[in-house]
ZATIFI-797863 format. One record per residue (C-alpha): residue number from 1; residue in one letter; chain; x, y, z. Coordinates in nm, 3 decimals, always signed. Example, Ala and Ser with C-alpha at 12.3 -4.5 7.8 and 13.67 -1.06 7.14 Angstrom:
site k: 1	r: A	c: A	u: +1.230	v: -0.450	w: +0.780
site k: 2	r: S	c: A	u: +1.367	v: -0.106	w: +0.714
This chain:
site k: 1	r: M	c: A	u: -1.552	v: +0.733	w: +1.585
site k: 2	r: Q	c: A	u: -1.515	v: +0.359	w: +1.625
site k: 3	r: N	c: A	u: -1.441	v: +0.154	w: +1.312
site k: 4	r: T	c: A	u: -1.676	v: -0.145	w: +1.295
site k: 5	r: F	c: A	u: -1.529	v: -0.439	w: +1.105
site k: 6	r: E	c: A	u: -1.755	v: -0.671	w: +0.913
site k: 7	r: Q	c: A	u: -1.645	v: -1.028	w: +0.855
site k: 8	r: I	c: A	u: -1.589	v: -1.138	w: +0.497
site k: 9	r: G	c: A	u: -1.606	v: -1.510	w: +0.425
site k: 10	r: A	c: A	u: -1.307	v: -1.691	w: +0.278
site k: 11	r: R	c: A	u: -1.503	v: -1.796	w: -0.032
site k: 12	r: E	c: A	u: -1.637	v: -1.446	w: -0.096
site k: 13	r: Y	c: A	u: -1.290	v: -1.296	w: -0.051
site k: 14	r: T	c: A	u: -1.137	v: -1.545	w: -0.296
site k: 15	r: E	c: A	u: -1.411	v: -1.480	w: -0.551
site k: 16	r: L	c: A	u: -1.364	v: -1.102	w: -0.527
site k: 17	r: Y	c: A	u: -0.986	v: -1.130	w: -0.539
site k: 18	r: D	c: A	u: -0.994	v: -1.358	w: -0.844
site k: 19	r: R	c: A	u: -1.238	v: -1.121	w: -1.015
site k: 20	r: Y	c: A	u: -1.064	v: -0.790	w: -0.953
site k: 21	r: A	c: A	u: -0.691	v: -0.863	w: -0.907
site k: 22	r: P	c: A	u: -0.634	v: -0.920	w: -1.282
site k: 23	r: L	c: A	u: -0.811	v: -0.590	w: -1.356
site k: 24	r: T	c: A	u: -0.588	v: -0.408	w: -1.107
site k: 25	r: T	c: A	u: -0.278	v: -0.558	w: -1.266
site k: 26	r: A	c: A	u: -0.398	v: -0.476	w: -1.616
site k: 27	r: V	c: A	u: -0.473	v: -0.111	w: -1.531
site k: 28	r: R	c: A	u: -0.138	v: -0.078	w: -1.353
site k: 29	r: D	c: A	u: +0.035	v: -0.212	w: -1.664
site k: 30	r: L	c: A	u: -0.169	v: +0.027	w: -1.881
site k: 31	r: V	c: A	u: -0.055	v: +0.326	w: -1.674
site k: 32	r: D	c: A	u: +0.308	v: +0.220	w: -1.711
site k: 33	r: I	c: A	u: +0.280	v: +0.152	w: -2.083
site k: 34	r: S	c: A	u: +0.084	v: +0.470	w: -2.156
site k: 35	r: L	c: A	u: +0.360	v: +0.672	w: -1.989
site k: 36	r: R	c: A	u: +0.634	v: +0.519	w: -2.204
site k: 37	r: T	c: A	u: +0.462	v: +0.453	w: -2.536
site k: 38	r: D	c: A	u: +0.601	v: +0.609	w: -2.854
site k: 39	r: E	c: A	u: +0.325	v: +0.505	w: -3.092
site k: 40	r: D	c: A	u: +0.201	v: +0.728	w: -3.375
site k: 41	r: S	c: A	u: -0.099	v: +0.961	w: -3.346
site k: 42	r: D	c: A	u: -0.344	v: +0.724	w: -3.512
site k: 43	r: T	c: A	u: -0.253	v: +0.438	w: -3.279
site k: 44	r: I	c: A	u: -0.281	v: +0.666	w: -2.975
site k: 45	r: A	c: A	u: -0.622	v: +0.788	w: -3.091
site k: 46	r: T	c: A	u: -0.744	v: +0.430	w: -3.141
site k: 47	r: A	c: A	u: -0.612	v: +0.325	w: -2.801
site k: 48	r: T	c: A	u: -0.769	v: +0.629	w: -2.634
site k: 49	r: A	c: A	u: -1.110	v: +0.547	w: -2.782
site k: 50	r: A	c: A	u: -1.079	v: +0.184	w: -2.668
site k: 51	r: I	c: A	u: -0.983	v: +0.290	w: -2.315
site k: 52	r: E	c: A	u: -1.274	v: +0.536	w: -2.301
site k: 53	r: A	c: A	u: -1.510	v: +0.260	w: -2.414
site k: 54	r: V	c: A	u: -1.386	v: +0.025	w: -2.142
site k: 55	r: T	c: A	u: -1.418	v: +0.305	w: -1.886
site k: 56	r: E	c: A	u: -1.781	v: +0.360	w: -1.983
site k: 57	r: M	c: A	u: -1.846	v: -0.015	w: -1.968
site k: 58	r: L	c: A	u: -1.715	v: -0.033	w: -1.612
site k: 59	r: R	c: A	u: -1.892	v: +0.289	w: -1.516
site k: 60	r: A	c: A	u: -2.231	v: +0.130	w: -1.586
site k: 61	r: K	c: A	u: -2.243	v: -0.037	w: -1.244
site k: 62	r: Q	c: A	u: -2.069	v: +0.145	w: -0.960
site k: 63	r: V	c: A	u: -2.075	v: +0.139	w: -0.580
site k: 64	r: E	c: A	u: -2.058	v: +0.467	w: -0.392
site k: 65	r: R	c: A	u: -1.771	v: +0.344	w: -0.173
site k: 66	r: L	c: A	u: -1.579	v: +0.018	w: -0.133
site k: 67	r: P	c: A	u: -1.608	v: -0.157	w: +0.206
site k: 68	r: R	c: A	u: -1.340	v: -0.007	w: +0.429
site k: 69	r: F	c: A	u: -1.357	v: -0.223	w: +0.740
site k: 70	r: Q	c: A	u: -1.364	v: -0.595	w: +0.670
site k: 71	r: R	c: A	u: -1.181	v: -0.882	w: +0.835
site k: 72	r: H	c: A	u: -1.109	v: -1.217	w: +0.676
site k: 73	r: E	c: A	u: -1.305	v: -1.488	w: +0.859
site k: 74	r: I	c: A	u: -1.003	v: -1.723	w: +0.883
site k: 75	r: T	c: A	u: -0.699	v: -1.499	w: +0.925
site k: 76	r: G	c: A	u: -0.879	v: -1.220	w: +1.111
site k: 77	r: R	c: A	u: -0.670	v: -0.968	w: +0.919
site k: 78	r: P	c: A	u: -0.825	v: -0.658	w: +0.766
site k: 79	r: V	c: A	u: -0.905	v: -0.684	w: +0.396
site k: 80	r: V	c: A	u: -0.759	v: -0.379	w: +0.225
site k: 81	r: W	c: A	u: -0.921	v: -0.294	w: -0.108
site k: 82	r: S	c: A	u: -0.847	v: +0.075	w: -0.170
site k: 83	r: N	c: A	u: -0.530	v: +0.160	w: +0.028
site k: 84	r: P	c: A	u: -0.294	v: +0.364	w: -0.199
site k: 85	r: V	c: A	u: +0.006	v: +0.151	w: -0.097
site k: 86	r: I	c: A	u: -0.129	v: -0.205	w: -0.066
site k: 87	r: G	c: A	u: -0.488	v: -0.181	w: -0.192
site k: 88	r: L	c: A	u: -0.585	v: -0.504	w: -0.368
site k: 89	r: R	c: A	u: -0.810	v: -0.313	w: -0.608
site k: 90	r: N	c: A	u: -0.610	v: +0.008	w: -0.636
site k: 91	r: P	c: A	u: -0.396	v: +0.017	w: -0.953
site k: 92	r: L	c: A	u: -0.233	v: +0.339	w: -0.832
site k: 93	r: A	c: A	u: -0.075	v: +0.146	w: -0.545
site k: 94	r: P	c: A	u: +0.285	v: +0.034	w: -0.595
site k: 95	r: P	c: A	u: +0.311	v: -0.344	w: -0.648
site k: 96	r: L	c: A	u: +0.383	v: -0.419	w: -0.280
site k: 97	r: T	c: A	u: +0.324	v: -0.742	w: -0.091
site k: 98	r: V	c: A	u: +0.412	v: -0.704	w: +0.277
site k: 99	r: H	c: A	u: +0.555	v: -1.005	w: +0.460
site k: 100	r: H	c: A	u: +0.565	v: -1.051	w: +0.838
site k: 101	r: D	c: A	u: +0.837	v: -1.262	w: +1.001
site k: 102	r: S	c: A	u: +0.802	v: -1.449	w: +1.329
site k: 103	r: D	c: A	u: +1.048	v: -1.208	w: +1.496
site k: 104	r: G	c: A	u: +0.808	v: -0.918	w: +1.436
site k: 105	r: R	c: A	u: +0.989	v: -0.769	w: +1.140
site k: 106	r: C	c: A	u: +0.794	v: -0.684	w: +0.824
site k: 107	r: W	c: A	u: +0.940	v: -0.637	w: +0.478
site k: 108	r: S	c: A	u: +0.860	v: -0.611	w: +0.111
site k: 109	r: E	c: A	u: +1.062	v: -0.649	w: -0.206
site k: 110	r: F	c: A	u: +0.926	v: -0.468	w: -0.511
site k: 111	r: I	c: A	u: +1.011	v: -0.286	w: -0.832
site k: 112	r: L	c: A	u: +0.925	v: +0.080	w: -0.888
site k: 113	r: G	c: A	u: +0.917	v: +0.199	w: -1.247
site k: 114	r: Q	c: A	u: +0.899	v: +0.540	w: -1.410
site k: 115	r: V	c: A	u: +0.541	v: +0.598	w: -1.294
site k: 116	r: Y	c: A	u: +0.690	v: +0.669	w: -0.948
site k: 117	r: E	c: A	u: +0.978	v: +0.887	w: -1.068
site k: 118	r: G	c: A	u: +1.069	v: +1.222	w: -0.913
site k: 119	r: P	c: A	u: +1.419	v: +1.339	w: -1.007
site k: 120	r: P	c: A	u: +1.544	v: +1.169	w: -1.324
site k: 121	r: G	c: A	u: +1.605	v: +0.801	w: -1.257
site k: 122	r: L	c: A	u: +1.503	v: +0.830	w: -0.891
site k: 123	r: V	c: A	u: +1.189	v: +0.750	w: -0.690
site k: 124	r: H	c: A	u: +0.984	v: +1.056	w: -0.586
site k: 125	r: G	c: A	u: +1.054	v: +1.130	w: -0.219
site k: 126	r: G	c: A	u: +0.683	v: +1.136	w: -0.141
site k: 127	r: I	c: A	u: +0.646	v: +0.780	w: -0.271
site k: 128	r: S	c: A	u: +0.932	v: +0.666	w: -0.046
site k: 129	r: A	c: A	u: +0.767	v: +0.836	w: +0.251
site k: 130	r: M	c: A	u: +0.431	v: +0.675	w: +0.170
site k: 131	r: I	c: A	u: +0.585	v: +0.327	w: +0.153
site k: 132	r: L	c: A	u: +0.775	v: +0.374	w: +0.478
site k: 133	r: D	c: A	u: +0.465	v: +0.505	w: +0.654
site k: 134	r: Q	c: A	u: +0.279	v: +0.190	w: +0.547
site k: 135	r: L	c: A	u: +0.555	v: -0.049	w: +0.654
site k: 136	r: L	c: A	u: +0.606	v: +0.119	w: +0.991
site k: 137	r: G	c: A	u: +0.232	v: +0.124	w: +1.041
site k: 138	r: E	c: A	u: +0.201	v: -0.246	w: +0.961
site k: 139	r: V	c: A	u: +0.466	v: -0.347	w: +1.212
site k: 140	r: A	c: A	u: +0.336	v: -0.106	w: +1.478
site k: 141	r: T	c: A	u: -0.017	v: -0.244	w: +1.453
site k: 142	r: D	c: A	u: +0.076	v: -0.614	w: +1.449
site k: 143	r: Q	c: A	u: -0.020	v: -0.669	w: +1.085
site k: 144	r: L	c: A	u: -0.298	v: -0.406	w: +1.102
site k: 145	r: M	c: A	u: -0.470	v: -0.603	w: +1.379
site k: 146	r: T	c: A	u: -0.446	v: -0.327	w: +1.643
site k: 147	r: P	c: A	u: -0.587	v: +0.015	w: +1.552
site k: 148	r: K	c: A	u: -0.314	v: +0.279	w: +1.567
site k: 149	r: F	c: A	u: -0.267	v: +0.590	w: +1.357
site k: 150	r: T	c: A	u: +0.047	v: +0.775	w: +1.255
site k: 151	r: G	c: A	u: +0.123	v: +1.048	w: +1.509
site k: 152	r: T	c: A	u: +0.453	v: +1.161	w: +1.363
site k: 153	r: I	c: A	u: +0.693	v: +1.020	w: +1.108
site k: 154	r: T	c: A	u: +1.042	v: +1.145	w: +1.029
site k: 155	r: I	c: A	u: +1.214	v: +1.054	w: +0.702
site k: 156	r: R	c: A	u: +1.588	v: +1.088	w: +0.645
site k: 157	r: Y	c: A	u: +1.683	v: +1.073	w: +0.279
site k: 158	r: L	c: A	u: +2.036	v: +0.933	w: +0.276
site k: 159	r: R	c: A	u: +2.069	v: +0.947	w: -0.103
site k: 160	r: G	c: A	u: +1.849	v: +0.918	w: -0.407
site k: 161	r: T	c: A	u: +1.643	v: +0.600	w: -0.427
site k: 162	r: P	c: A	u: +1.692	v: +0.460	w: -0.778
site k: 163	r: L	c: A	u: +1.407	v: +0.323	w: -0.983
site k: 164	r: G	c: A	u: +1.414	v: -0.056	w: -1.006
site k: 165	r: P	c: A	u: +1.435	v: -0.339	w: -0.749
site k: 166	r: L	c: A	u: +1.402	v: -0.219	w: -0.388
site k: 167	r: R	c: A	u: +1.343	v: -0.357	w: -0.041
site k: 168	r: A	c: A	u: +1.168	v: -0.197	w: +0.256
site k: 169	r: E	c: A	u: +1.184	v: -0.321	w: +0.616
site k: 170	r: A	c: A	u: +1.038	v: -0.210	w: +0.948
site k: 171	r: V	c: A	u: +1.059	v: -0.316	w: +1.314
site k: 172	r: V	c: A	u: +0.908	v: -0.201	w: +1.642
site k: 173	r: D	c: A	u: +1.155	v: -0.009	w: +1.854
site k: 174	r: R	c: A	u: +0.946	v: +0.008	w: +2.172
site k: 175	r: T	c: A	u: +0.593	v: +0.051	w: +2.305
site k: 176	r: E	c: A	u: +0.495	v: +0.297	w: +2.577
site k: 177	r: N	c: A	u: +0.134	v: +0.282	w: +2.694
site k: 178	r: H	c: A	u: -0.078	v: +0.361	w: +2.385
site k: 179	r: K	c: A	u: +0.216	v: +0.467	w: +2.168
site k: 180	r: T	c: A	u: +0.431	v: +0.239	w: +1.954
site k: 181	r: Y	c: A	u: +0.764	v: +0.357	w: +1.816
site k: 182	r: A	c: A	u: +0.877	v: +0.196	w: +1.491
site k: 183	r: R	c: A	u: +1.168	v: +0.240	w: +1.253
site k: 184	r: G	c: A	u: +1.252	v: +0.118	w: +0.906
site k: 185	r: F	c: A	u: +1.430	v: +0.182	w: +0.579
site k: 186	r: I	c: A	u: +1.422	v: +0.147	w: +0.203
site k: 187	r: S	c: A	u: +1.731	v: +0.002	w: +0.035
site k: 188	r: D	c: A	u: +1.869	v: -0.092	w: -0.302
site k: 189	r: A	c: A	u: +2.153	v: -0.334	w: -0.381
site k: 190	r: Q	c: A	u: +2.407	v: -0.086	w: -0.237
site k: 191	r: G	c: A	u: +2.228	v: -0.036	w: +0.098
site k: 192	r: P	c: A	u: +1.978	v: +0.201	w: +0.262
site k: 193	r: T	c: A	u: +1.857	v: +0.505	w: +0.069
site k: 194	r: A	c: A	u: +1.599	v: +0.638	w: +0.316
site k: 195	r: E	c: A	u: +1.532	v: +0.578	w: +0.685
site k: 196	r: A	c: A	u: +1.223	v: +0.652	w: +0.892
site k: 197	r: E	c: A	u: +1.112	v: +0.669	w: +1.255
site k: 198	r: G	c: A	u: +0.747	v: +0.695	w: +1.347
site k: 199	r: V	c: A	u: +0.512	v: +0.713	w: +1.644
site k: 200	r: F	c: A	u: +0.179	v: +0.532	w: +1.614
site k: 201	r: I	c: A	u: -0.100	v: +0.610	w: +1.858
site k: 202	r: M	c: A	u: -0.403	v: +0.404	w: +1.956
site k: 203	r: P	c: A	u: -0.723	v: +0.612	w: +1.923
site k: 204	r: M	c: A	u: -0.938	v: +0.674	w: +2.228
site k: 205	r: W	c: A	u: -1.225	v: +0.451	w: +2.114
site k: 206	r: A	c: A	u: -0.984	v: +0.156	w: +2.087
site k: 207	r: R	c: A	u: -0.838	v: +0.221	w: +2.432
site k: 208	r: E	c: A	u: -1.187	v: +0.210	w: +2.582
site k: 209	r: Q	c: A	u: -1.232	v: -0.142	w: +2.439
site k: 210	r: E	c: A	u: -0.910	v: -0.282	w: +2.588
site k: 211	r: P	c: A	u: -0.951	v: -0.540	w: +2.866
site k: 212	r: K	c: A	u: -0.935	v: -0.381	w: +3.207
């Protein structure tokens, strides 16, 4: 089914971002702190009650689903609210900001803490795969401007990815008809820890809209 994008005005976007971005950051910090806290039982009980009260306060006015298909009126780029990797309002998303260079490469530098741990001291392999899928998808779709979905993705884990400062990069390898082949990696200060290759395919409804 075709995805219909609605335009969101620059002022409305800024207002929504300024309203909800601090909440996203605060909840993300809460998740990290709650994982590592060593407070006594009384403090934990008090904090739990306060968190439950805030949850009920925010529950009072809910939407059934966030808008999924919006484009910024100036940049034309999709506005991503709930994506689990880069969602502006999703505190479960790693703190990623994806940059796009003029040569077509995209990259992100970020820090992953214990919330994303798999083996002791190392990033969970599924988190690494999720980040690489997002980066390869971004570069394959020209900053999410062209609809293409992951067909296949292959991850090679070269060694454990340590928690802490990391960098992810992706480039387009080639395009063949409605398929784009992309590759990328995650690295730490010592070099790559995981590499990925993916095939991204334009859906049929998007092909039918292409200029003849």
